[in-house]
C-alpha positions in Angstrom: 10.3 6.0 -23.6 6.7 6.8 -22.6 5.8 5.5 -19.2 2.4 5.1 -17.4 2.5 4.3 -13.7 -0.5 2.8 -12.0 1.2 2.5 -8.7 2.3 5.4 -6.4 5.5 3.7 -5.3 6.5 3.0 -8.9 5.8 6.6 -9.8 8.3 7.7 -7.2 10.9 5.2 -8.4 10.4 6.4 -12.0 11.0 10.0 -10.9 14.0 9.1 -8.6 15.5 7.3 -11.6 15.2 10.5 -13.7 12.2 9.5 -15.7 9.8 12.2 -14.7 9.7 13.7 -18.2 9.0 10.2 -19.6 5.9 9.8 -17.3 2.9 10.4 -19.6 0.2 8.9 -17.5 -0.5 8.0 -13.8 -3.2 6.5 -11.6 -5.6 8.7 -9.5 -3.5 7.7 -6.4 -0.1 8.8 -7.8 0.3 12.3 -6.2 4.0 12.5 -5.4 6.3 14.1 -6.3 4.4 17.3 -6.5 5.7 18.0 -10.1 3.6 15.1 -11.6 0.3 16.8 -10.8 -0.2 17.8 -14.5 0.5 14.2 -15.8 -2.8 12.8 -17.1 -4.8 10.4 -14.8 -5.9 7.2 -16.4 -7.7 5.4 -13.5 -10.5 6.1 -11.1 -12.1 4.2 -8.2 -15.4 2.5 -8.9 -16.5 2.9 -5.3 -17.1 5.9 -3.1 -13.6 6.9 -2.0 -14.5 9.9 0.1 -15.1 9.2 3.7 -13.4 7.7 6.7 -11.6 4.4 6.7 -14.6 2.4 7.9 -16.8 3.8 5.1 -14.2 3.2 2.4 -13.6 -0.4 3.7 -17.4 -1.0 3.6 -17.6 0.3 0.0 -14.6 -1.8 -1.1 -16.0 -5.0 0.5 -19.4 -4.5 -1.2 -17.6 -4.1 -4.6 -15.6 -7.3 -4.0 -18.6 -9.3 -2.8 -20.4 -8.3 -6.0 -17.4 -9.4 -8.0 -16.9 -5.9 -9.4 -13.6 -4.2 -10.2 -12.4 -1.6 -7.8 -10.9 0.6 -10.5 -11.7 1.7 -13.9 -9.1 2.3 -16.5 -9.7 5.0 -19.1 -8.6 2.9 -22.1 -9.2 5.6 -24.6 -6.9 8.0 -22.8 -4.4 5.2 -22.0 -4.2 4.2 -25.6 -3.9 7.8 -26.7 -0.9 8.3 -24.5 0.9 5.5 -26.5 2.9 4.1 -23.6 6.0 1.9 -24.1 5.9 0.8 -20.5 3.1 0.4 -18.0 3.9 -0.2 -14.3 1.3 -1.9 -12.0 1.2 -4.5 -9.2 -0.1 -8.0 -8.6 0.2 -8.1 -4.9 -3.0 -6.5 -3.5 -6.4 -6.6 -5.1 -7.5 -3.4 -3.4 -4.3 -1.3 -3.5 -4.2 -0.4 -7.2 -5.2 -1.7 -10.6 -4.1 -5.3 -10.6 -2.1 -7.1 -13.3 -5.0 -9.4 -14.3 -7.3 -6.4 -14.7 -4.7 -4.5 -16.7 -4.0 -7.6 -18.9 -7.7 -8.0 -19.5 -8.0 -4.4 -20.6 -5.0 -4.5 -22.8 -6.0 -7.8 -24.5 -7.7 -6.2 -27.5 -4.7 -3.9 -28.3 -3.4 -4.7 -31.7 0.3 -4.9 -32.3 3.0 -5.4 -29.8 1.5 -3.1 -27.1 3.4 -1.7 -24.2 5.7 -3.7 -21.9 4.1 -4.3 -18.5 6.2 -4.4 -15.3 4.2 -5.6 -12.3 5.8 -5.1 -8.9 5.3 -7.5 -6.0 7.9 -7.1 -3.3 7.5 -9.0 0.0 10.8 -7.9 1.8 12.9 -4.8 1.9 15.5 -6.5 -0.3 12.7 -7.3 -2.8 11.6 -3.7 -2.8 15.1 -2.7 -4.0 15.2 -5.7 -6.5 11.8 -4.7 -8.0 13.1 -1.1 -8.3 16.1 -2.4 -10.3 13.8 -4.5 -12.5 11.8 -1.3 -13.3 15.1 0.5 -14.0 16.1 -2.3 -16.4 12.9 -1.8 -18.3 13.5 1.9 -18.3 17.1 1.4 -19.4 18.4 3.6 -16.6 20.5 1.0 -14.6 23.4 3.4 -13.9 21.2 6.0 -12.3 19.2 3.3 -10.5 22.4 1.8 -9.0 23.3 5.3 -7.6 19.9 5.7 -6.1 19.8 2.3 -4.6 23.4 2.7 -3.2 22.3 6.0 -1.6 19.2 4.4 0.0 21.3 1.4 1.3 23.8 3.8 2.8 21.0 5.8 4.4 19.6 2.6 5.9 23.0 1.6 7.3 23.5 5.1 8.8 20.1 4.9 10.4 20.7 1.5 11.9 24.1 2.7 13.3 22.5 5.8 14.7 19.8 3.9 16.7 22.3 1.2 17.6 20.3 -1.7 16.3 22.0 -5.0 15.8 19.4 -7.6 14.6 21.7 -10.5 14.6 23.5 -10.4 18.0 21.0 -8.4 20.0 17.4 -8.6 18.8 16.2 -7.0 22.1 17.9 -3.8 21.0 15.2 -3.3 18.4 12.8 -0.5 19.3 9.1 -1.4 19.5 7.3 0.2 16.6 3.8 -0.2 15.2 3.1 0.7 11.6 -0.6 1.1 11.0 -1.8 0.8 7.4 -5.5 1.3 8.0 -7.5 2.6 10.9 -10.9 1.0 10.7 -10.8 -1.9 10.6 -7.3 -1.8 12.2 -4.7 -3.2 9.9 -1.0 -3.3 10.6 1.5 -3.0 7.7 3.1 -6.2 6.6 5.4 -7.3 3.7 8.6 -5.4 4.0 7.7 -3.1 6.9 9.1 -5.6 9.6 12.5 -5.3 7.7 12.5 -1.6 8.2 
C-alpha cells in the first residue's frame, strides 16, 4: 500500500502502526518521526508562514477573508506518487489541507483514485477510534490494537500515578492549561480536556 499523509498526527499513527515504509508522501507540516524527512512533500502554505504567531494569524485571516485556500497541493507530484490511501482532516480549516479542498483537487482523477480517510476526533476516545479507522484502511488492525492497548495502559498508569479520580473526586484534578496558539491566545480544545 502507498500512503500519503496530509496531517502530522496521521503520519505519526501510520508510523506507529508500522507503515513508515509505505509512506510515499507527506504534508509540509509532517516532520515526525525524524525518519520521514526524506519522504516527498506534496503541500505548501499559500501564506507567509515565517514569523511570530501574531504575524501568521494575520496572514491566515487575510487569506480566509479573500476566500483563498491556505494550502496548495502539488497535484503532479501527488499523482506521480500513485497513492492507494490519502489521509487528511475535515475538522479545522486552518490546520491542514481540508477534505473539501482535497476532494476538489482529486475530482479530475480518472479511474478509482485513492481511498481518502479524513480524521475528525472530538474526544480522546474518538482519537483512538479514528486511529483504528486509519488502521483498518491500512489493513494493520492487529498491530494497531497492540499500539492502542499500550497507549490505554499508559494513560491508566499515568492517572494512577497522579491519583486522579474524575468520577468520585473531580477536585483531585490538577489545574492545567494547554495553549495552542500564543497571539491571539487560544487554548486547546477537542480532546485535550479528556487528557
